[in-house]
C-alpha positions in Angstrom: 115.2 101.6 90.2 115.2 105.4 90.5 113.7 108.4 89.1 114.7 112.3 89.5 112.7 114.8 91.8 111.0 112.4 94.4 112.3 114.5 97.2 111.0 117.5 98.6 106.7 118.7 99.9 103.9 118.7 97.4 101.6 117.9 94.7 104.4 117.7 92.7 106.2 115.2 94.6 104.3 113.4 96.0 102.8 112.6 91.9 107.0 112.0 91.7 107.0 109.6 94.3 103.7 108.1 93.0 105.4 107.3 90.0 108.4 105.8 91.2 106.0 103.5 92.9 104.8 102.4 90.1 107.7 102.0 88.1 109.1 99.8 90.6 105.3 97.7 91.1 105.0 97.5 87.3 108.6 95.8 86.5 108.2 93.5 89.7 104.8 92.2 88.2 105.7 91.9 84.8 108.9 89.9 85.6 107.1 88.1 88.1 103.5 87.5 86.4 104.1 87.9 83.5 103.3 91.4 80.2 100.1 89.2 80.8 99.4 90.8 84.1 96.4 92.8 84.6 98.0 96.7 85.2 95.5 96.3 88.6 98.2 94.2 90.1 100.1 96.6 89.5 98.3 99.4 91.2 97.3 97.7 94.4 101.2 96.7 94.4 101.9 100.3 94.6 99.2 101.3 96.8 98.0 103.9 94.4 94.6 103.7 92.8 94.0 103.0 89.2 93.0 106.5 88.2 96.4 107.3 89.6 97.7 104.8 86.9 95.8 105.7 84.6 96.9 109.6 84.5 100.3 109.3 84.1 100.0 106.0 82.0 97.2 105.6 80.2 98.0 102.6 78.3 100.0 99.2 79.4 101.9 99.8 76.6 103.0 104.1 77.5 104.0 101.7 81.1 106.6 99.3 78.9 107.7 102.0 77.1 108.6 103.7 80.1 110.2 100.6 81.7 112.8 99.7 79.0 113.7 103.3 78.5 114.7 103.4 82.4 116.5 100.4 81.9 118.5 101.7 78.7 119.6 104.5 80.7 120.1 102.4 83.4 123.1 100.4 81.0 124.2 103.1 79.4 125.5 104.5 82.7 126.6 101.5 83.5 129.0 101.5 80.3 130.0 104.7 81.2 131.1 103.4 84.6 132.8 101.4 83.3 134.9 102.8 80.7 136.3 104.9 83.6 137.8 102.2 84.9 141.5 102.2 83.8 141.7 98.4 83.9 140.1 97.2 80.2 139.1 94.2 81.6 137.6 95.2 85.3 135.3 97.4 83.2 134.1 95.0 81.4 133.2 92.6 84.0 131.6 95.9 85.6 129.5 96.4 83.3 128.0 92.9 82.8 128.1 92.6 87.0 125.9 96.2 86.8 123.6 95.3 84.4 122.9 91.7 85.8 122.8 93.3 88.6 119.3 95.4 87.6 118.3 93.0 85.7 119.0 94.8 82.3 117.5 92.2 80.1 114.6 90.9 82.2 112.3 93.2 80.0 113.9 91.8 76.6 111.0 89.8 75.8 108.4 92.1 75.2 110.4 93.2 71.9 107.9 92.9 69.2 105.1 93.9 71.0 105.0 97.6 72.1 106.1 100.2 69.6 109.8 101.5 70.1 109.6 105.4 70.7 112.4 107.3 69.0 113.9 108.0 72.9 114.3 104.5 73.1 116.2 104.1 69.8 118.1 107.0 70.6 119.6 105.3 74.2 119.4 101.8 72.9 121.7 103.4 70.0 124.2 105.2 73.1 124.0 101.9 75.2 124.9 99.7 72.0 127.9 102.0 70.8 129.3 102.3 74.8 129.0 98.5 75.0 131.2 98.4 71.3 133.7 100.2 73.1 134.1 98.0 76.3 134.3 95.3 74.0 136.5 96.6 72.2 138.8 98.1 74.0 139.5 94.5 76.3 139.9 92.8 72.7 142.4 94.7 72.3 143.8 94.4 75.8 143.8 91.2 74.8 142.2 90.4 77.9 138.8 89.2 76.2 138.1 86.3 73.6 138.4 87.4 70.2 135.4 85.8 69.3 133.1 87.5 71.5 131.0 90.3 70.2 129.0 93.3 72.3 126.1 91.3 71.2 126.8 88.3 72.2 127.3 89.9 76.3 123.7 91.8 75.9 122.1 88.6 75.1 124.0 86.4 78.0 122.6 89.4 80.3 119.2 88.9 79.6 119.7 84.6 80.0 121.0 86.0 83.7 117.7 88.5 83.6 115.2 86.0 84.1 113.7 85.7 87.0 114.4 82.0 89.1 111.3 80.1 89.9 109.9 80.2 93.2 110.0 83.8 95.3 113.1 86.0 95.7 115.2 84.7 98.2 119.3 85.3 99.4 120.0 81.5 98.4 118.9 82.6 94.8 120.8 86.1 94.2 124.0 83.4 96.0 123.5 80.9 93.2 123.1 84.1 90.6 126.5 85.7 91.8 128.8 82.0 91.1 127.1 81.3 88.2 128.1 84.8 86.9 131.1 84.2 88.4 131.6 81.3 86.0 130.8 83.1 82.9 133.4 85.8 83.1 135.9 83.6 83.0 134.8 82.2 79.9 134.7 85.2 78.7 138.9 85.4 78.8 141.0 85.8 76.1 142.2 83.2 75.4 139.1 80.5 75.4 139.3 76.9 74.9 136.4 76.1 73.0 135.3 77.4 69.7 132.1 79.5 69.9 129.8 77.8 67.5 128.8 79.3 64.5 128.3 83.5 63.4 127.9 85.8 65.5 124.5 87.6 66.7 124.1 90.0 63.9 122.7 93.8 64.7 119.7 93.2 62.2 118.7 90.4 63.9 119.5 91.7 67.5 117.5 96.0 66.7 114.3 93.6 64.6 113.4 92.0 66.7 111.5 95.0 68.3 109.7 95.6 64.9 106.5 95.9 66.0 104.4 92.9 63.9 100.9 94.5 62.5 
């Protein structure tokens, strides 16, 4: 995870460094302890006071909104990088590996519990548009099975973003890389087993983020 302007000196640079520590700590706490974890655990993990946390994020919702936005921005960058590959399959595979690497779907469980800001909505739509282009290009090149959609791949990446039981380890990372290689092969055309049922729809996918009273 990265934010701009974390270098330099002075109060502004220190505030930027504190913000980066808070975001990294929040992502780790929420994805390992659950989204009900107290913000005090985040401040403690980041090594900052509660005052510093609340000056930057007035509520837990604001903090989660910021984390979700960063994840969406990283997905946009991963898709743009994937489209820069001349080979459609390598571009799609790069996108999937990159998103799985930073846990792009790790925050999906908060869907429907926080308000989607205008910036989040705009960035999400951009991420979906680019993912659609990656998938369409790969399908037209005959390297991606015809019955796989961009939403299938987004939901697949969510599954890979779930933390493994126990503390992080190299063995866990090795197993994830192995399973991802198996999964990527399963996406290749022509496919052997027909996929059951209809693909997920955009209304259902986006509807998960609508808050309920």
